[in-house]
C-alpha positions in Angstrom: 11.1 13.6 -10.5 11.2 12.2 -14.0 9.0 14.3 -16.4 7.2 11.3 -17.7 6.1 10.1 -14.3 2.6 11.3 -13.5 2.0 9.3 -10.4 3.7 7.9 -7.3 3.1 4.6 -5.5 3.8 5.1 -1.8 4.5 2.0 0.3 3.7 3.0 3.9 5.9 1.2 6.5 7.7 1.9 9.7 9.6 0.1 12.4 7.5 1.1 15.4 4.5 -1.1 15.2 3.3 -1.9 18.7 1.7 -5.2 17.8 4.6 -6.5 15.7 7.7 -4.3 16.0 10.1 -4.1 13.0 7.8 -6.3 11.0 8.9 -4.7 7.7 12.3 -6.5 8.0 11.0 -9.9 9.1 11.7 -12.8 6.8 8.9 -14.2 4.8 9.7 -16.9 2.3 12.9 -15.9 0.5 12.5 -12.2 1.3 12.1 -9.6 4.0 8.5 -8.5 4.1 9.2 -5.0 2.7 11.4 -6.5 0.1 8.7 -8.9 -1.0 6.2 -6.1 -1.3 8.6 -4.0 -3.3 9.5 -6.8 -5.6 5.8 -7.6 -6.3 5.1 -4.0 -7.4 8.3 -2.8 -8.9 7.4 -3.9 -12.4 4.7 -1.3 -12.4 7.3 1.3 -13.0 7.8 -0.2 -16.5 4.1 -0.4 -17.4 2.7 2.8 -15.8 4.0 6.3 -15.6 4.7 6.1 -11.9 7.6 6.1 -9.4 7.7 3.9 -6.3 8.7 5.3 -2.9 8.9 4.1 0.7 6.9 6.5 2.8 8.2 6.1 6.4 8.7 8.3 9.4 11.5 10.6 10.3 12.3 8.8 13.6 15.8 7.3 13.9 14.4 3.8 14.6 13.5 3.7 10.9 17.1 4.3 9.7 17.7 0.5 9.2 14.6 0.2 7.2 15.5 3.2 5.1 19.0 1.9 4.4 17.7 -1.5 3.4 15.1 -0.1 1.0 17.6 2.4 -0.6 19.9 -0.6 -1.2 17.1 -2.0 -3.3 17.1 1.1 -5.4 13.9 2.5 -4.0 13.5 6.2 -3.2 12.5 7.1 0.4 10.3 9.9 1.7 10.3 10.6 5.5 7.6 12.4 7.4 5.5 12.5 10.5 5.5 9.3 12.6 1.9 9.1 13.5 0.0 11.5 11.3 -0.1 9.7 7.9 -2.3 12.4 6.4 0.4 15.0 7.2 3.1 12.6 5.9 1.2 12.3 2.6 0.5 16.0 2.3 4.2 16.8 2.8 5.0 14.3 0.0 2.5 15.8 -2.4 3.7 19.3 -1.7 7.4 18.4 -2.2 7.2 15.9 -5.0 4.3 17.3 -7.0 3.0 14.1 -8.5 -0.5 14.3 -10.0 -1.7 10.9 -8.7 -0.9 8.9 -5.6 -1.4 5.2 -5.0 -1.3 3.8 -1.4 0.2 0.4 -0.6 0.6 -0.9 2.9 4.0 -2.5 3.6 2.5 -5.3 5.6 0.5 -6.7 2.7 2.5 -9.5 1.0 -0.4 -10.3 -1.4 -0.4 -6.8 -3.0 -1.9 -7.3 -6.5 -0.3 -5.3 -9.3 -3.1 -6.1 -11.7 -5.5 -4.4 -9.3 -3.2 -1.4 -9.0 -3.0 -1.1 -12.7 -6.8 -1.3 -13.0 -7.1 1.5 -10.5 -4.7 3.6 -12.4 -6.9 3.3 -15.5 -9.8 4.9 -13.6 -7.8 7.6 -11.7 -6.4 8.6 -15.1 -10.0 9.5 -16.1 -12.2 12.0 -14.3 -12.4 10.3 -10.8 -10.8 11.9 -7.8 -10.6 8.7 -5.8 -10.5 5.0 -6.8 -10.9 2.3 -4.2 -11.9 -1.4 -3.7 -12.5 -0.8 0.0 -15.8 1.1 0.0 -17.8 -2.0 -0.8 -15.2 -4.6 0.2 -15.3 -7.8 -1.8 -11.5 -8.4 -1.9 -9.6 -9.9 1.1 -8.1 -7.6 3.7 -4.5 -7.0 2.5 -5.5 -6.9 -1.2 -6.4 -3.3 -1.5 -6.1 -0.6 -4.2 -6.5 3.1 -3.5 -5.6 5.9 -5.9 -6.3 9.6 -5.3 -5.6 12.8 -7.1 -3.1 15.0 -5.3 -5.1 18.2 -5.5 -8.2 16.5 -4.3 -6.3 15.0 -1.3 -4.9 18.4 -0.3 -8.4 19.8 -0.4 -9.8 17.0 1.7 -7.0 17.3 4.3 -8.7 20.5 5.5 -11.3 18.2 7.3 -9.6 15.4 9.2 -10.7 14.3 12.6 -8.0 13.5 15.2 -8.7 9.7 15.1 -8.3 9.7 11.3 -4.8 11.1 11.2 -3.1 7.8 11.8 -4.7 6.5 8.6 -4.0 7.7 5.0 -7.5 7.6 3.7 -10.0 7.0 6.6 -11.2 10.6 6.4 -12.1 10.1 2.7 -14.6 7.3 3.5 -16.5 9.5 6.0 -17.4 11.7 3.0 -17.3 9.0 0.3 -20.8 9.7 -1.0 -19.8 13.3 -1.7 -16.7 12.3 -3.5 -16.3 11.7 -7.2 -15.1 8.1 -6.8 -14.9 4.8 -8.6 -15.5 1.6 -6.6 -13.8 -1.6 -7.8 -15.6 -4.7 -6.8 -15.1 -8.4 -7.4 -17.7 -10.8 -8.8 -17.0 -13.0 -5.8 -17.0 -11.9 -2.1 -13.7 -12.7 -0.3 -14.0 -10.0 2.3 -13.9 -12.5 5.2 -10.3 -13.4 4.3 -7.3 -11.6 5.9 -4.0 -11.5 4.1 -2.3 -8.6 6.0 0.4 -9.0 8.7 -0.7 -7.1 11.8 0.2 -9.6 14.5 2.7 -12.4 15.2 0.0 -14.9 14.5 -0.6 -13.3 11.1 3.1 -13.4 10.4 3.5 -17.1 11.2 0.4 -18.0 9.2 1.3 -16.2 6.0 5.0 -17.1 6.3 4.1 -20.8 6.2 2.2 -20.2 2.9 5.1 -18.4 1.2 7.6 -21.0 2.3 5.8 -23.6 0.2 6.8 -21.9 -3.0 10.0 -21.0 -4.8 11.4 -17.5 -4.4 10.4 -16.5 -7.9 6.9 -18.0 -7.5 6.3 -16.0 -4.3 6.2 -12.8 -6.4 3.2 -14.0 -8.3 1.1 -15.6 -5.6 -2.5 -14.5 -5.7 -5.2 -15.0 -3.1 -7.3 -16.8 -5.7 -4.8 -19.7 -5.4 -6.0 -20.4 -1.9 -9.7 -20.2 -2.0 -10.0 -23.7 -0.7 -7.1 -23.5 1.7 -8.4 -23.5 5.3 -5.1 -22.0 6.6 -5.9 -18.7 5.0 
């Protein structure tokens, strides 16, 4: 780990999705989905003291995904297939970053300005920064930062049905947590911009194909407020 890197941005992705297998390597616009997400966030390494990683599982079915991401110059961390809390704790213990940002690999509209705003608050006295508690942003446009020591402490109380989610257990105790909630002046929480199913994939793929490869990296959900295909 570079000494000047205080935080890590973890892109969670794997090949074994039951609803849309191998979606991370599906083509969307001029990129594969995981490539699009990486290229949208990679500039943050130049503006924030962070390092970007793919956080995937240790099953062999993820080897192709790992090889592809490593060819893009992104480091990879592999852990538990289904227990994302455990995967995250293993990363924290081994890599020793002070702050962690969570990004889902199936969110092609990931917003770097929102991630940078979240870093501003996690770099203060807050243990957890989120725009999900009081959701005003679309699904798929999320920011979550947490301090590593805080996350390790909270991992002592995780229910079985929370283990397949990185932060679900935190929201169960959100009112007891020193957190900052990012909220938008307009409510777009009824919009979904994540790729969970084949239908999601086809819908969002059509949107990205309307734009040049360079423009796809800067597309923002605000561009489509009046688009009934969203």
